[in-house]
KOLLUM-115858 format. One line per 5 residues: number of its first residue (from 1); their letters; for each residue x, y, z of N, C-alpha, C. Coordinates in steps of 0.05 Angstrom, whole numbers, plus 5000, padded with zeros to 4 digits. Atoms other than C-alpha are relative to their C-alpha. Last residue first. Example, Ala and Ser with C-alpha at 12.3 -4.5 7.8 and 13.67 -1.06 7.14 Angstrom:
<nodes>
2	sa	4984 4976 4999 5273 4979 5143 4985 5022 5014; 5018 4976 5000 5246 4910 5156 5018 5024 5000 $
</nodes>
This chain:
<nodes>
267	xxxxx	5003 4999 5029 4876 5355 5003 4983 5026 4993; 4976 4994 5014 4903 5357 5074 4999 5003 4971; 4984 4977 4987 4844 5355 5120 5023 5011 4986; 5017 4976 5002 4803 5312 5076 5012 5024 5011; 4997 4991 5027 4861 5262 5071 4981 5026 4996 $
262	xxxxx	4974 4990 5007 4866 5254 5144 5003 5013 4973; 4997 4975 4984 4792 5246 5158 5027 5014 4994; 5017 4978 5011 4785 5197 5101 5004 5026 5015; 4989 4993 5029 4843 5154 5123 4983 5024 4990; 4976 4983 4993 4817 5155 5197 5014 5008 4974 $
257	xxxxx	5009 4973 4991 4747 5133 5171 5026 5017 5007; 5009 4984 5022 4779 5076 5131 4992 5028 5009; 4978 4991 5015 4818 5052 5192 4992 5018 4976; 4986 4981 4984 4755 5048 5233 5023 5013 4985; 5017 4978 5002 4717 5012 5178 5013 5024 5017 $
252	xxxxx	4993 4988 5028 4777 4965 5170 4981 5026 4999; 4974 4987 5000 4770 4949 5245 5006 5015 4975; 5004 4976 4982 4693 4937 5242 5030 5014 5001; 4998 5006 4972 4705 4892 5181 4998 5024 5016; 4980 4987 4986 4680 4913 5112 5000 4992 5029 $
247	xxxxx	5012 4983 4979 4639 4859 5078 5024 5015 5015; 5015 5013 4978 4679 4826 5022 4990 5022 5018; 5014 4981 4982 4706 4845 4954 4985 4986 5020; 5025 4987 5010 4747 4787 4923 4988 5020 5022; 4997 4996 5028 4818 4762 4937 4976 5015 4988 $
242	xxxxx	4993 4973 5006 4819 4768 5013 5005 5007 4970; 4973 4999 5014 4823 4695 5026 5008 5027 4992; 4988 5017 5021 4815 4709 5085 4975 4989 4982; 5000 5029 4993 4779 4763 5123 5013 4985 4976; 5023 5011 5010 4796 4838 5113 5003 4968 5008 $
237	xxxxx	5023 4982 4998 4843 4889 5140 4977 4988 4985; 5017 5001 5023 4899 4841 5157 4977 5021 5003; 4987 4989 5025 4952 4859 5208 4981 5003 4978; 4973 5015 5006 4914 4851 5275 5011 5013 4972; 4993 5003 5027 4860 4901 5299 5027 4986 4997 $
232	xxxxx	5014 5023 5011 4829 4893 5368 5008 4995 4971; 5003 5023 4984 4848 4962 5390 4985 4977 4984; 5027 5011 4998 4869 5009 5334 4997 4977 5016; 4999 5030 4996 4934 5046 5341 4973 4993 5007; 5024 5010 4987 4936 5117 5312 5003 4969 5001 $
227	xxxxx	5003 5028 4993 5000 5153 5295 4974 4995 5013; 5022 5004 4983 5008 5222 5262 4993 4972 5003; 5026 5012 5011 5074 5228 5230 4982 4997 5022; 5022 4984 4990 5130 5269 5263 4972 4993 4988; 5010 4981 5022 5182 5234 5221 4979 5019 5007 $
222	xxxxx	4975 4988 5016 5226 5202 5275 4988 5018 4977; 4983 4982 4984 5168 5192 5322 5020 5013 4985; 5018 4976 4994 5121 5162 5271 5016 5019 5015; 5000 4984 5024 5179 5117 5246 4983 5025 5007; 4974 4987 5002 5189 5092 5318 5001 5019 4976 $
217	xxxxx	4996 4980 4979 5116 5077 5331 5027 5018 4995; 5020 4977 5003 5103 5044 5265 5003 5023 5020; 4990 4985 5019 5167 5002 5274 4982 5022 4992; 4976 4984 4989 5144 4982 5343 5013 5016 4978; 5010 4977 4983 5075 4961 5316 5022 5017 5010 $
212	xxxxx	5014 4980 5017 5104 4920 5258 4992 5025 5017; 4980 4988 5017 5154 4883 5303 4987 5022 4982; 4986 4977 4985 5098 4873 5350 5022 5012 4988; 4976 5008 4992 5058 4833 5301 5017 5023 5013; 4982 5009 5020 4991 4863 5298 5026 4990 5011 $
207	xxxxx	4996 5030 5000 4943 4861 5356 5017 4991 4976; 4988 5008 4975 4945 4935 5370 5009 4971 5002; 5017 5015 4981 4930 4947 5298 5017 4995 5025; 4990 5028 4997 4967 5003 5259 4983 4986 5022; 5020 5015 4984 4948 5069 5229 5009 4970 5002 $
202	xxxxx	4996 5028 4999 5001 5118 5205 4979 4987 5017; 5014 5016 4978 4982 5185 5183 5006 4972 4998; 5005 5029 5001 5032 5224 5140 4985 4991 5025; 5016 5008 4977 5037 5298 5122 4992 4970 4998; 5026 5010 5006 5092 5301 5069 4985 4994 5026 $
197	xxxxx	5013 4982 5021 5153 5346 5078 4972 4991 4992; 5007 4976 4988 5198 5293 5110 4985 5017 4977; 5029 4998 4998 5197 5222 5086 4990 5027 5008; 5009 4999 5030 5270 5222 5062 4969 5001 4999; 4998 4973 5011 5291 5241 5134 4992 5001 4970 $
192	xxxxx	5021 4982 4990 5262 5177 5161 5003 5028 4988; 5004 4979 5023 5310 5135 5118 4979 5019 5009; 4976 4988 5008 5337 5094 5177 4998 5022 4979; 4989 4986 4976 5268 5089 5207 5028 5010 4989; 5008 4971 4999 5241 5076 5136 5005 5014 5027 $
187	xxxxx	4995 4991 4971 5280 5012 5127 4995 5029 5004; 5027 4999 4986 5258 4978 5062 5004 5004 5029; 5017 4980 5015 5323 4994 5024 4972 5005 5014; 4986 4973 4997 5369 4962 5074 4981 5020 4987; 5002 4991 4973 5321 4901 5081 5010 5028 5003 $
182	xxxxx	5027 4993 4999 5318 4891 5004 4995 5014 5030; 5005 4975 5014 5393 4894 5002 4972 5009 5003; 4989 4976 4985 5398 4843 5058 4996 5025 4986; 5016 4994 4979 5349 4796 5022 5009 5025 5017; 5023 4989 5011 5389 4799 4958 4979 5009 5021 $
177	xxxxx	4993 4973 5009 5454 4786 4995 4975 5016 4988; 4986 5001 5026 5420 4729 5029 5008 5028 4994; 5001 4977 5019 5400 4731 5103 5018 4996 4975; 4972 4989 5003 5395 4661 5136 4998 5023 4979; 4998 4988 5026 5323 4650 5162 5031 5011 4997 $
172	xxxxx	4979 4981 5001 5299 4607 5218 5005 5010 4972; 4975 5012 4997 5257 4544 5221 5025 5018 4997; 4996 5014 5026 5192 4574 5194 5029 4987 5001; 5021 5016 5004 5164 4598 5262 5004 4981 4973; 5002 5025 4984 5231 4622 5280 4977 4983 4994 $
167	xxxxx	4982 5019 5010 5232 4671 5220 4999 4973 5020; 5016 5022 5011 5171 4710 5241 5018 4976 4994; 5022 5009 4978 5205 4762 5287 4986 4974 4992; 4989 5010 4977 5269 4765 5243 4980 4990 5020; 4989 5025 5008 5229 4777 5181 5012 4985 5023 $
162	xxxxx	5023 5018 5005 5191 4834 5213 5009 4971 4993; 5013 5010 4972 5254 4864 5245 4977 4985 4995; 4984 5019 4984 5288 4861 5176 4987 4993 5026; 5002 5027 5006 5232 4892 5134 5017 4981 5018; 4973 5013 4997 5224 4956 5168 4996 4972 4994 $
157	xxxxx	4983 4977 5002 5164 5002 5147 5029 4991 5007; 4977 5015 4999 5112 4948 5133 5022 5020 4994; 4977 4997 5019 5052 4988 5148 5024 4982 5007; 4985 5023 4995 4986 4965 5179 5028 4998 4985; 5017 5017 4982 4956 5025 5144 5016 4972 5004 $
152	xxxxx	4988 5028 5000 4998 5081 5117 4987 4983 5020; 5010 5015 4978 4960 5145 5099 5012 4973 4996; 4999 5031 5004 4993 5198 5055 4988 4986 5026; 5006 5015 4974 4989 5271 5042 5002 4971 4995; 5005 4980 4979 5008 5325 4991 4993 4987 5026 $
147	xxxxx	5023 5006 4982 5042 5276 4944 4997 5021 5022; 5009 4972 4991 5086 5306 4889 4978 4997 5020; 5030 4995 5001 5087 5236 4862 4992 5027 5005; 5010 5003 5027 5161 5220 4842 4971 5004 5000; 5012 4974 5009 5193 5247 4906 4988 4998 4971 $
142	xxxxx	4990 4995 5025 5233 5183 4915 4993 5028 4989; 4971 4997 4997 5221 5181 4989 5014 5008 4974; 4996 4974 4990 5148 5192 4977 5028 5004 5001; 5008 4979 5020 5146 5136 4927 5004 5028 5013; 4977 4998 5020 5183 5091 4976 4996 5022 4980 $
137	xxxxx	4977 4986 4988 5134 5107 5031 5023 5003 4982; 5006 4971 4997 5076 5091 4984 5021 5013 5013; 4997 4988 5027 5110 5024 4966 4993 5030 5001; 4970 4997 5007 5120 5008 5039 5003 5011 4973; 4990 4976 4984 5046 5024 5051 5030 5004 4996 $
132	xxxxx	5008 4977 5013 5028 4974 4996 5008 5026 5012; 4980 4994 5022 5071 4924 5030 4992 5023 4982; 4978 5020 4997 5027 4932 5092 5022 5005 4978; 5002 5019 4977 4967 4975 5068 5023 4980 4999; 4990 5026 5004 4977 5037 5026 4995 4983 5024 $
127	xxxxx	5010 5015 4981 4947 5105 5011 5011 4972 4997; 4993 5027 5002 4978 5163 4972 4990 4983 5025; 4997 5012 4973 4952 5232 4960 5005 4971 4995; 4999 5030 4999 4956 5272 4896 5006 4993 5029; 4984 5006 4975 4933 5347 4885 4999 4967 5002 $
122	xxxxx	5017 5013 4980 4910 5359 4814 5016 4990 5025; 4993 4989 4974 4960 5404 4778 4982 4990 5022; 4971 4999 4995 4962 5366 4713 5008 5008 5027; 4986 4973 5006 4888 5355 4719 5028 4997 5007; 4993 4986 4977 4867 5282 4717 5015 5027 4992 $
117	xxxxx	5002 4969 5001 4837 5270 4648 5005 5011 5028; 5024 4991 4984 4819 5196 4656 5000 5031 5002; 5025 5014 5003 4862 5161 4603 4977 5013 5012; 5009 4997 5028 4919 5212 4599 4972 4988 4995; 5005 4973 5005 4926 5219 4673 4987 5002 4974 $
112	xxxxx	5027 4996 4988 4923 5144 4680 4991 5030 4997; 5020 5014 5019 4981 5137 4630 4973 5005 5013; 5004 4983 5026 5021 5189 4669 4979 4988 4983; 5014 4975 4995 5008 5153 4735 4996 5016 4976; 5028 5005 4996 5030 5088 4705 4984 5022 5007 $
107	xxxxx	5011 5006 5027 5094 5116 4679 4970 4992 5002; 5001 4976 5017 5110 5144 4747 4987 4998 4974; 5018 4979 4994 5091 5082 4786 4999 5025 4983; 5021 5000 5020 5130 5026 4751 4980 5024 5004; 4989 4995 5027 5194 5036 4792 4978 5006 4981 $
102	xxxxx	4990 4970 5003 5158 5043 4856 5010 5005 4974; 5023 4984 4998 5120 4976 4844 5006 5030 5001; 5017 4999 5026 5181 4941 4820 4976 5019 5002; 4985 4984 5020 5224 4961 4881 4984 5002 4975; 4996 4976 4991 5173 4934 4933 5014 5020 4979 $
97	xxxxx	5026 4989 5003 5153 4873 4894 5002 5030 5009; 5009 4996 5027 5223 4853 4882 4975 5015 4997; 4984 4981 5014 5245 4864 4955 4992 5006 4971; 5004 4974 4989 5186 4829 4988 5016 5021 4985; 5026 4991 4999 5185 4767 4944 4998 5030 5008 $
92	xxxxx	5018 5009 5024 5249 4737 4921 4974 5011 5000; 4985 4996 5024 5302 4770 4968 4983 4995 4974; 4992 4971 5005 5258 4784 5029 5012 5003 4972; 5021 4979 5001 5221 4717 5025 5007 5029 4993; 4987 4975 4992 5280 4673 5007 4979 5023 4998 $
87	xxxxx	4971 4999 5006 5265 4599 4998 5013 5026 5008; 4987 5021 4984 5197 4590 5033 5031 5001 4994; 5000 4990 4972 5170 4655 5004 5016 4980 5018; 4982 4976 4995 5191 4635 4936 5003 5011 5029; 4973 5010 5006 5160 4567 4939 5019 5024 5005 $
82	xxxxx	4993 5012 4973 5097 4598 4970 5028 4988 4998; 4998 4977 4981 5091 4644 4908 5010 4989 5027; 4976 4988 5006 5103 4585 4861 5007 5022 5021; 4978 5020 4994 5048 4545 4894 5027 5014 4996; 4994 4998 4974 5004 4607 4895 5021 4980 5008 $
77	xxxxx	5023 4994 4980 5003 4612 4820 5012 5000 5027; 5003 5021 4981 5058 4579 4779 4981 5003 5022; 5015 5021 5016 5048 4631 4723 4994 4973 5019; 4985 5017 5019 5067 4685 4771 4986 4976 4991; 4988 5023 4986 5012 4728 4802 5016 4983 4981 $
72	xxxxx	4974 5000 5005 5001 4791 4760 5015 4976 5015; 4998 5006 5031 4926 4788 4756 5029 4995 4992; 5024 4996 5018 4925 4788 4831 5005 4990 4973; 5022 5003 4986 4997 4794 4859 4975 5003 4982; 4998 5026 4989 5068 4788 4832 4972 4994 5017 $
67	xxxxx	4987 5024 5014 5070 4862 4822 4998 4974 5015; 4971 5003 4995 5020 4902 4864 5013 4980 4980; 4991 5027 4994 4953 4922 4836 5029 5000 5002; 4980 5012 5018 4933 4997 4837 5007 4970 5010; 4987 5022 4986 4872 5026 4868 5017 4984 4980 $
62	xxxxx	4989 5017 5016 4855 5095 4841 5014 4977 5015; 4987 5022 4983 4807 5136 4876 5009 4980 4981; 4992 5025 5016 4794 5202 4839 5012 4979 5020; 4974 5002 5013 4767 5248 4893 5002 4977 4980; 5004 4996 5027 4708 5269 4933 5028 5003 4985 $
57	xxxxx	4979 4984 5009 4722 5237 5001 4995 5004 4969; 4999 4974 4986 4660 5211 5033 5020 5021 4990; 5028 4986 5005 4672 5140 5016 5001 5024 5016; 4997 4972 5001 4747 5123 5022 4975 5016 4992; 5014 4989 5024 4731 5052 5005 5003 5029 4997 $
52	xxxxx	4994 4971 4996 4783 5018 5049 4988 5016 4975; 4989 4997 4971 4760 4946 5056 5002 5029 5008; 5021 5005 4981 4718 4942 4992 5006 5005 5029; 5021 4980 5002 4769 4980 4952 4979 4995 5019; 4992 4976 4983 4823 4934 4981 4980 5023 4998 $
47	xxxxx	5002 5008 4972 4786 4872 4955 5008 5025 5018; 5027 4999 4993 4781 4904 4887 4992 4993 5030; 5011 4975 5002 4853 4921 4883 4969 5002 5008; 5005 4991 5029 4875 4853 4906 4989 5029 5001; 4973 5002 5016 4908 4826 4971 4995 5006 4971 $
42	xxxxx	5009 5003 5029 4855 4847 5023 5024 5002 4983; 5029 4989 5007 4876 4805 5059 5000 5029 5009; 5019 5014 4984 4953 4795 5066 4972 5012 4993; 4997 5027 5008 4998 4820 5010 4984 4980 5015; 4981 5017 4983 4967 4887 5024 5008 4975 4984 $
37	xxxxx	5011 5020 4982 4933 4935 4974 5023 4987 5017; 4990 5028 5004 4960 4998 4941 4991 4981 5021; 5000 5019 4975 4923 5063 4938 5010 4974 4989; 4989 5026 5009 4929 5127 4894 5004 4981 5024; 4987 5018 4980 4886 5185 4912 5007 4972 4989 $
32	xxxxx	4997 5028 5009 4874 5239 4861 5013 4986 5022; 4976 5015 4993 4847 5308 4882 5000 4970 4989; 5002 5016 4973 4790 5342 4847 5027 4986 5005; 4991 4985 4976 4806 5391 4791 5001 4985 5026; 4972 4987 5003 4803 5358 4723 5011 5013 5025 $
27	xxxxx	4979 5020 5007 4745 5310 4738 5030 5011 4999; 4986 4996 5024 4701 5362 4768 5022 4981 4997; 4996 4973 5008 4660 5332 4825 5014 5002 4974; 5026 4987 5005 4628 5265 4837 5005 5026 4989; 5012 4982 4979 4695 5229 4829 4971 5011 4993 $
22	xxxxx	4999 4971 5008 4711 5167 4789 4987 5018 5021; 5026 4990 4991 4728 5101 4825 4998 5030 4992; 5004 4971 4998 4786 5069 4787 4971 5005 5008; 5029 4997 4997 4809 4996 4793 4997 5029 5008; 5013 4978 4984 4878 4985 4765 4968 4997 5002 $
17	xxxxx	5028 5002 4998 4926 4932 4737 4989 5022 5017; 5009 4998 4973 4995 4957 4721 4972 4997 5001; 5008 5024 4989 5022 4932 4653 4990 5001 5029; 4978 5015 4989 5061 4990 4627 4994 4976 5017; 4983 5009 5022 5003 5014 4582 5026 4985 5010 $
12	xxxxx	4985 4976 5013 4959 5015 4643 5019 4988 4978; 4972 5002 4996 4910 4957 4657 5015 5024 4986; 4982 5002 5023 4836 4961 4667 5029 4995 5008; 4978 5019 4995 4777 4965 4714 5017 4996 4975; 4989 5006 5027 4729 5023 4719 5023 4983 5006 $
7	xxxxx	4973 5004 5002 4683 5030 4780 5009 4993 4973; 4986 4973 4996 4616 5061 4795 5031 4995 4996; 5015 4982 4981 4574 5004 4764 5017 5026 5003; 5018 5017 4981 4625 4960 4730 4987 5018 5019; 5015 4984 4980 4664 4991 4670 4980 4983 5016 $
2	xx	5029 5010 4993 4715 4949 4635 4988 5019 5022; 5012 4987 4976 4780 4973 4603 4971 4993 5001 $
</nodes>
């Protein structure tokens, strides 16, 4: 575990990388916000922290790394990741990351509680961008967090429409059994009833892929989530390459403020 100014960087006992920003208030009673980054920029915990800092919210801010990303990128690096994406993106990348991140979360949270002294009754909120938002939605659906609120940014809420929309750019895509299983699981319009009971704010860019925007609108309508569309924002929340902390973009600043506003009202 390494401390750096106001952040603590480490890895949980079950191998999940984290960046923690301690609260100003009482460590045992303030809320805990768990956040997952995008696969697009910002694509690491530190980069997501810079883009969506949640400043102004007195809480434990825990940024978790996704499987197959950052320090957990496969041994073959970006070349291996690009090969997987080119072979079967839903079956080899999106599906495995989504399920593994949700599977590893309960043990990671318990380990973090032990390390940092989060109160057993501390209120928990979830924040995620793109794939990170899909992970947050899955954790809400599984009921493993007791989340009191969530903010989903540039959210990947339906895998199949997104893949179908981009597939022509890559010569088409033939759905494999593994990809189809991932798409069935990662469909929060079909699973909207599983997201009930948690106040959710969805923030999407007007310039994002229209399949993403349409899914955000339809899931918000089906769940009663609060929807905000930011003009001039595409999918990413930071500039490329999105691996290291960078200056906050205007659109990320607006998304960050919307996240803080929602969490402050519900925690």
